[in-house]
N, C-alpha and C positions, 0 to 999 in steps of 0.2 A: 504494500500500500504506500502511496506517495503523499507528500504534502499537497501536491496539486489536487489530488482526489479529496483530501480533507477540506481544502479550500472550497471546492465545488459543493461538497455536502453542506458546509457552513453557509454558503451563498443561498442554497435552496431553503435552509431553515430560517435564515435571517429575515426573509420576506414576512414571516409570521411572528417574529419576536416583538413583544411589547417594548416600547422605548426605554423603559426603566429596568430592563433585564440586567442581571449581574453575572449569571453563569448559566450555561446550557449543558445538559448531560444527554447525549444521544446514545441509543441502544439499538443494535442490529443483531438479530438472532437468526441463524440459518440452520435449522434442524436437518435439512436435506438440501441438495443442490437445487431443488425445484420449489422450495417454499422459504418464506422468511416472516419474521415479526419485527416490527420497528416501532419505536416510540422515542419521544424526547421529553425532557422536563426542563422547565425554566425557573431559575431562582430569581425571585423578585421580593425585596424586603425581607430577606433571610428565610423565605419559604419557597418550597418547590411546588410548582403546579404542572400537571400533565398537559401535553400538547392538546389533548381532547378538551381541555378547558378553554383553549384559544381558537381552535380551528374546527370548522364544519367537518364531519366525518367523511364526506365525499372528497373534500379538498385534501384531507389527510391521506386518503387512499391514493390520490393522484400524486401527491408529494412523495410518498414512500415508493411508489412505482418509479417515479423519476430518479430517486436516489438509488433504487435497485439497478436501474439501467446504467448508473455510473459504477456501482460496486461489482455487479455480476461479471462483466468481462474480465476485470482484473483478478477477481477471486478465482475464476475458472482456470487461470494460467498458473495458479499457485500449486506447488507440490504438496505442501502442508497447509490445508485450508483451515482457517479459523471457524469456530462455531459462533462465537459472540465477539463483537467489536463494540467497545465503549469509547466514545470521544467526549471529552470535557473541554469546554471553551469558556474562558473568562472574558469579560468585557474588555480587559486591558490587552487582549490578544494572546495570552498564555493558553496553551492547549496541551492535552495529553491524550494518548490513545493506548488502550489496553485490549488484549486479546485473550480469549479462552479457546483452546484447541480440542478439549475433550467433549464428547457427547454427554449431554446433561439432561436431567429432568428440569424443564424450564420453570415449573411452579416452585420447586424447592430452591433452585438456583436464584430465581428472581428475588426471593425474600432476602437472601444474603446480599445480592446485588444492590437492592434498595438501601439496606443498612450501610453498605460501603459507600455508595455514591450520592445518596440523597440525605445526608445528615447535615 
């Protein structure tokens, strides 16, 4: 994965961010090569809100499809494909990307993920 890809993902998300955002946490889960689950959370006033609080569900589906169109071709060329990618972006431009390569139970994993990234 490249910085150019992260920038393109951020540009897609930025369209939907409230002006007062402080931090974004983006989550992409690919349980198989043919399916994905994505979400993002926005920190405003020290509290995280789900993307579903900001965006109409139809627009979210289009947004995540557009992001998958960016990720999928790159991910397909990888020998060791990640299962989960988390990108955190702070308003000051600092960002971090984490990957999980193991197959996981999403429900159990997501509880741990929330406590790690949305605190």
